[in-house]
Every structure is written in C-alpha cells, then in structure tokens.
C-alpha positions as CSV (number, residue, x, y, z in Angstrom):
1,X,-31.4,35.4,47.0
2,X,-31.0,32.6,49.6
3,X,-32.5,29.3,49.0
4,X,-35.8,28.3,50.6
5,X,-36.8,25.1,52.4
6,X,-38.6,24.1,49.2
7,X,-35.4,24.5,47.2
8,X,-33.5,22.4,49.7
9,X,-36.2,19.8,49.7
10,X,-36.2,19.6,45.9
11,X,-32.4,19.1,45.6
12,X,-32.0,16.6,48.5
13,X,-35.2,14.6,47.9
14,X,-36.2,15.0,51.5
15,X,-39.6,16.3,52.5
16,X,-40.0,20.0,53.5
17,X,-40.9,18.9,57.0
18,X,-37.7,16.7,57.3
19,X,-35.6,19.6,56.0
20,X,-37.2,21.9,58.5
21,X,-36.5,19.5,61.4
22,X,-32.9,18.9,60.3
23,X,-32.2,22.6,60.2
24,X,-33.6,22.9,63.7
25,X,-31.2,20.1,64.8
26,X,-34.2,17.9,65.7
27,X,-32.9,14.7,67.4
28,X,-35.4,12.6,65.4
29,X,-33.4,13.3,62.3
30,X,-30.2,11.3,61.8
31,X,-26.8,13.1,61.7
32,X,-26.2,11.7,58.2
33,X,-29.4,13.3,56.9
34,X,-28.7,16.5,58.8
35,X,-25.3,16.8,57.2
36,X,-26.6,16.2,53.7
37,X,-29.3,18.8,54.2
38,X,-27.0,21.3,55.9
39,X,-24.5,21.0,53.0
40,X,-27.1,21.9,50.4
41,X,-28.5,24.6,52.6
42,X,-25.1,26.3,52.9
43,X,-24.5,25.9,49.2
44,X,-27.8,27.8,48.5
45,X,-26.9,30.5,51.1
46,X,-29.6,29.4,53.6
47,X,-28.6,30.9,57.0
48,X,-28.4,28.4,59.9
49,X,-26.3,28.3,63.0
50,X,-26.5,24.6,63.8
51,X,-23.4,22.4,63.9
52,X,-23.6,18.7,63.5
53,X,-20.4,17.1,64.9
54,X,-17.5,18.1,62.7
55,X,-19.0,19.8,59.6
56,X,-15.7,20.5,57.9
57,X,-15.3,19.2,54.3
58,X,-12.0,18.4,52.7
59,X,-11.3,17.4,49.1
60,X,-8.6,15.3,47.4
61,X,-7.9,16.8,44.0
62,X,-5.9,14.5,41.7
63,X,-4.5,15.5,38.3
64,X,-4.1,12.7,35.7
65,X,-4.6,9.5,37.7
66,X,-3.3,6.4,35.9
67,X,-6.3,5.5,33.7
68,X,-8.8,6.2,36.5
69,X,-8.8,7.0,40.3
70,X,-9.9,3.4,41.0
71,X,-7.1,1.8,38.9
72,X,-4.4,4.2,40.1
73,X,-2.9,2.1,42.9
74,X,-0.7,5.0,44.2
75,X,-3.5,7.6,44.6
76,X,-6.0,4.9,45.7
77,X,-3.6,4.3,48.7
78,X,-3.1,8.0,49.2
79,X,-6.9,8.3,49.3
80,X,-7.1,5.4,51.9
81,X,-4.7,7.2,54.1
82,X,-6.7,10.4,54.0
83,X,-10.1,8.8,54.2
84,X,-9.4,6.5,57.2
85,X,-8.1,9.3,59.3
86,X,-10.7,11.9,58.1
87,X,-13.4,9.4,59.0
88,X,-12.0,8.9,62.5
89,X,-12.3,12.6,63.1
90,X,-15.7,13.0,61.5
91,X,-14.5,15.1,58.5
92,X,-16.5,14.9,55.3
93,X,-14.5,13.9,52.3
94,X,-14.8,14.6,48.6
95,X,-12.6,13.5,45.7
96,X,-12.2,15.0,42.2
97,X,-10.0,14.1,39.3
98,X,-8.9,16.4,36.5
99,X,-7.1,16.0,33.2
100,X,-4.2,18.0,31.8
101,X,-5.8,17.8,28.4
102,X,-8.5,20.3,29.2
103,X,-8.4,23.7,30.9
104,X,-9.0,23.3,34.7
105,X,-12.7,23.9,35.5
106,X,-13.0,25.9,38.7
107,X,-16.5,24.7,39.2
108,X,-15.2,21.2,40.0
109,X,-14.3,22.5,43.4
110,X,-17.3,23.9,45.4
111,X,-15.4,26.6,47.2
112,X,-18.4,27.6,49.3
113,X,-18.5,24.1,50.8
114,X,-14.9,22.9,50.9
115,X,-12.8,23.9,53.9
116,X,-9.4,22.6,52.7
117,X,-7.8,20.7,49.8
118,X,-5.2,18.0,49.4
119,X,-3.8,18.1,45.8
120,X,-1.4,16.1,43.7
121,X,-0.8,14.2,40.4
122,X,1.6,14.4,37.5
123,X,1.7,16.3,35.3
124,X,-0.3,19.0,37.1
125,X,-1.9,21.4,34.6
126,X,-0.8,25.0,34.9
127,X,-4.4,26.1,35.1
128,X,-4.8,23.9,38.2
129,X,-1.7,25.4,39.7
130,X,-3.1,28.9,39.1
131,X,-6.4,27.9,40.7
132,X,-4.6,26.6,43.8
133,X,-2.6,29.9,44.1
134,X,-5.7,32.1,43.9
135,X,-8.0,30.4,46.3
136,X,-8.1,31.4,50.0
137,X,-8.3,27.9,51.4
138,X,-5.6,25.7,53.2
139,X,-3.9,23.5,50.7
140,X,-1.5,20.6,51.2
141,X,0.3,19.0,48.3
142,X,1.2,15.4,47.6
143,X,4.5,15.9,45.8
144,X,6.7,18.7,44.6
145,X,5.6,21.1,41.9
146,X,7.3,24.0,40.2
147,X,5.6,27.3,41.2
148,X,3.8,25.8,44.3
149,X,6.8,25.8,46.6
150,X,5.0,28.1,49.1
151,X,2.4,25.3,49.9
152,X,3.0,22.7,52.7
153,X,3.6,19.3,51.1
154,X,4.2,15.6,51.8
155,X,6.7,14.1,49.3
156,X,8.2,10.9,48.3
157,X,12.0,11.4,48.8
158,X,12.6,10.9,45.1
159,X,16.3,11.8,45.2
160,X,16.8,9.3,47.9
161,X,14.8,6.7,46.0
162,X,16.9,7.2,42.9
163,X,20.0,7.0,45.0
164,X,18.9,3.6,46.4
165,X,18.2,2.4,42.9
166,X,21.7,3.3,41.9
167,X,23.2,1.5,44.8
168,X,21.1,-1.5,43.9
169,X,22.3,-1.4,40.2
170,X,25.9,-1.1,41.4
171,X,25.6,-4.5,43.1
172,X,24.8,-6.2,39.8
173,X,27.0,-7.8,37.1
174,X,25.7,-5.9,34.0
175,X,28.1,-4.2,31.5
176,X,25.9,-1.2,30.7
177,X,23.3,0.9,32.6
178,X,20.3,2.5,31.0
179,X,17.7,4.8,32.6
180,X,14.2,5.0,31.1
181,X,12.4,8.0,32.5
182,X,9.5,10.3,32.1
183,X,10.1,14.0,31.2
184,X,12.8,15.5,33.4
185,X,11.0,18.8,33.2
186,X,8.8,17.2,35.9
187,X,10.7,17.3,39.3
188,X,9.5,13.8,40.1
189,X,11.6,12.3,37.3
190,X,14.5,14.8,37.4
191,X,14.9,14.0,41.2
192,X,14.9,10.3,40.6
193,X,17.5,10.5,37.9
194,X,19.6,13.0,39.9
195,X,19.6,10.6,42.9
196,X,20.5,7.7,40.6
197,X,23.5,9.5,39.1
198,X,24.6,10.8,42.5
199,X,25.0,7.2,43.8
200,X,27.5,6.4,41.0
201,X,29.5,9.6,41.4
202,X,29.8,9.1,45.2
203,X,31.3,5.7,44.5
204,X,33.8,7.0,42.0
205,X,31.9,5.4,39.0
206,X,31.6,7.3,35.8
207,X,28.2,8.4,34.7
208,X,29.3,9.3,31.1
209,X,28.3,5.9,29.7
210,X,24.9,5.7,31.4
211,X,22.3,5.8,28.6
212,X,19.3,8.0,29.5
213,X,16.1,7.5,27.5
214,X,13.8,10.4,28.2
215,X,10.1,10.0,27.2
216,X,7.1,12.2,27.1
217,X,5.0,9.6,28.8
218,X,5.7,7.2,31.7
219,X,3.2,4.4,31.3
220,X,3.4,0.8,30.0
221,X,3.2,1.8,26.3
222,X,6.1,4.2,26.8
223,X,8.1,1.4,28.4
224,X,7.4,-1.0,25.5
225,X,8.3,1.7,23.0
226,X,11.6,2.4,24.7
227,X,12.7,-1.2,24.6
228,X,11.6,-1.7,21.0
229,X,13.4,1.5,19.7
230,X,16.6,0.6,21.6
231,X,16.7,-3.2,20.9
232,X,20.0,-3.0,19.1
233,X,21.7,-1.4,22.1
234,X,20.2,-4.0,24.4
235,X,21.4,-6.8,22.1
236,X,25.0,-5.5,22.3
237,X,25.5,-5.5,26.1
238,X,24.3,-7.1,29.2
239,X,22.2,-4.1,30.4
240,X,20.6,-3.0,33.6
241,X,17.5,-1.0,33.1
242,X,16.3,1.5,35.7
243,X,12.8,2.6,35.0
244,X,11.6,5.7,36.9
245,X,8.0,4.2,37.3
246,X,6.8,0.7,37.7
247,X,4.5,1.2,34.7
248,X,7.5,1.9,32.5
249,X,9.2,-1.3,34.0
250,X,6.1,-3.4,33.4
251,X,5.9,-2.2,29.7
252,X,9.6,-2.8,29.3
253,X,9.4,-6.3,30.7
254,X,6.5,-7.2,28.4
255,X,8.4,-6.0,25.3
256,X,11.6,-7.8,26.5
257,X,9.6,-11.0,26.7
258,X,8.1,-10.4,23.2
259,X,11.7,-9.9,21.8
260,X,12.9,-13.1,23.5
261,X,15.4,-11.4,25.9
262,X,16.3,-13.4,28.9
263,X,15.5,-11.5,32.0
264,X,17.5,-11.1,34.2
265,X,20.4,-12.9,32.6
266,X,20.7,-10.6,29.5
267,X,18.7,-7.6,30.7
268,X,18.1,-6.6,34.3
269,X,15.2,-4.4,35.4
270,X,14.5,-2.1,38.4
271,X,11.3,-0.2,38.7
272,X,10.1,2.7,41.0
273,X,6.9,2.8,43.0
274,X,6.4,-0.6,44.7
275,X,3.1,-1.2,43.0
276,X,1.5,-4.6,43.7
277,X,1.6,-5.9,40.2
278,X,5.5,-6.1,40.5
279,X,5.2,-9.2,42.7
280,X,2.5,-10.8,40.5
281,X,4.5,-10.7,37.3
282,X,6.9,-13.4,36.1
283,X,9.7,-12.7,36.8
284,X,8.8,-10.5,39.8
285,X,10.0,-6.9,39.2
286,X,12.6,-5.5,41.6
287,X,11.4,-2.0,42.6
288,X,12.0,1.0,44.8
289,X,8.9,1.0,47.0
290,X,7.0,4.1,48.2
291,X,4.4,4.5,51.0
292,X,1.4,6.4,49.5
293,X,-0.9,5.5,52.5
294,X,1.5,7.3,54.8
295,X,1.6,10.3,52.4
296,X,-2.2,10.5,52.6
297,X,-2.2,10.2,56.4
298,X,0.4,12.8,56.9
299,X,-1.2,15.2,54.4
300,X,-4.5,14.9,56.3
301,X,-2.9,15.6,59.6
302,X,-1.1,18.7,58.2
303,X,-4.4,20.0,56.7
304,X,-6.3,19.4,59.9
305,X,-3.7,21.5,61.8
306,X,-4.0,24.3,59.2
307,X,-7.8,24.2,59.5
308,X,-7.3,24.6,63.3
309,X,-5.2,27.7,62.7
310,X,-1.8,26.1,63.4
311,X,0.5,27.8,61.0
312,X,3.5,25.8,62.3
313,X,2.0,22.8,60.3
314,X,3.4,24.4,57.1
315,X,6.6,22.9,55.7
316,X,7.8,19.9,53.7
317,X,7.7,16.3,54.9
318,X,9.6,13.6,53.1
319,X,8.7,9.9,53.3
320,X,11.6,7.5,52.9
321,X,11.5,4.8,50.1
322,X,12.8,1.3,50.4
323,X,14.0,-1.3,47.9
324,X,12.0,-4.5,47.3
325,X,14.1,-7.3,45.7
326,X,12.3,-9.2,43.0
327,X,13.7,-11.5,40.4
328,X,14.8,-9.1,37.6
329,X,18.3,-8.3,38.7
330,X,21.4,-10.5,38.9
331,X,23.9,-9.7,41.7
332,X,27.6,-9.4,40.9
333,X,30.3,-6.9,40.2
334,X,29.4,-4.1,37.7
335,X,31.9,-4.1,34.9
C-alpha cells in the first residue's frame, strides 16, 4: 500500500499542507523542500508526476576507508571531484561506507531512490561485489577489482606508478632495494609491484636481490612492523625502501626514527599516493602522487553519460601518476 500525505508529513517533519503543496509543485514551496518531500514520497510509493530540476540521485559507495571517510584523504578528494560536478548539474548525492569485516548489508543502498552508483575501496568485500553484479543500476568503479571487469571504471595507472617508482629508485645510491607492500592478491598492490620490477628489467637490472615484504595490511602499523621485523637486514646495507602506500611509508619512517636510522643517508624511502602528510613530515617523504579529485570527476561524467543512455561511456580510463621529490632519497648510482 502506497504512503499517504500523513505518512510523508510524519517522516519529513513538514506539515500535511506543505507536503500537499510540494507534491503539486506549488511555487510557494522551495525546491529544496520539494526535493526532500519528493524523495520520501517516492520511497513510500506515492505516485506523483512532478519533476523538480534534475531529480536524479547518485551514491558514492566506499569500502574500508582509512579510519573514516572524513580522515581518508584519497576518497575525500574523490568525493570532492564527484560532488562539485554533481552539484553543478543539480544531481542529488549520497555517500555510504562499508566494512569488509561484516557481510554487506543491501539495505545500505536505497535502490528505489538511487539512480546510479560510483563504488570503490580496498579490499572490496565479495558480498559487495556480488551486490553490484546483481543490481540493475549503472555503476562506475574507482579502481580495478577482480570479478568486476565488466563495469566501466576510472583507475590510477598503478603499473605506471610502480614503474616511475622504480625509475626513481634507480637514480639513487643505495646498495639494496626493498619493497614493502600490501597483499598482492589485491590488484592495486600487484600492479604497483609489477610496474616497479618492470622498470628494473627494462634497464637490464636484476630483480633477484630485491627484497619484497608482503603484508596483510597496508597502514602505518604495518609499515612500523615491517621495519622492526627486518631491522637486521636494514642495518646490513644502505637500503632504498619502496612502500606501495604512503601510510606504509609514514609508519616505516616513524619506526626508522625510533630505531635511530639516518634517513635518507642509511635508508631511503619512497611512498605511493601523494597524500598531504608526506610534505608535512620531517624529512618530507618522496612519493608517487595520484589525482583522486580527477578520478572522482571523470567517474561522475561517465556515470552521467550512462544515466543519459550513452552506452559508449563504458570502458576503462587511466589517470597518470607523477613523482613528487621529497627529502627521503639520496641521488647517485645504484650499486
């Protein structure tokens, strides 16, 4: 049974008369109020034919943001890229975060209200992947995910980024090279390591002696743990560390400082992400920088085209990374 004016009034907090006027598109009611009432009316199954500007609603669905959506600099900038462009075109915008610890709750996405979804985050739970595969809504991904290759996506060019990291390390004077990475079962990390090794191979450098430390996590704690557990190795050689996230690099640097290593003289450090804390730490962390704002903007444009029925908007777009030189690497010839 469809909702009544009284039901809509109770949920929205507006009077029945205001609800009635809004659903008749009365000019005395603001568009903002009309949209709120119209959204609830549709959710309750109330039939109305009015349109208020662009009434399409899109959602950003993020799996496992770093600590929280607000503190995750990467997805905060992705959100900014989506929101600024959605606002210009009068789209309504929702955001929802999910955790891989719990089974994905389908009720987090109001399918009767949302017209399209932009989704991303690592690791992405299998239950969330299955949800995206089953729904009949346009979906654009931020990133590359096993099993979701059929969806259009906007990606960091992680292989290229890893390649640039390798080129940068090859300019240094360190005796040994060590990679600290998250799980290579996740394409984000396997691609970054692949690109890194590729840069060595193309220049005739052996990769046999590159020490790869693969971790289950990829945050600051994991970076600290990696340095602590491999302190003996780091004491034995001048070592360049390539961390496949800036969070790993930040944790590694903090532990190196605790252990009284001289950075960058004894241990060099290169992160991945271009997060703002890299330039506010002493010494400033050299990093491969990404452009999450542009990822968000392109993802919105692709989704908008799909919502307009343009199937040619499907495909994969890669955004090129760049290297930001900080103070954690010493240039010279790699021995």
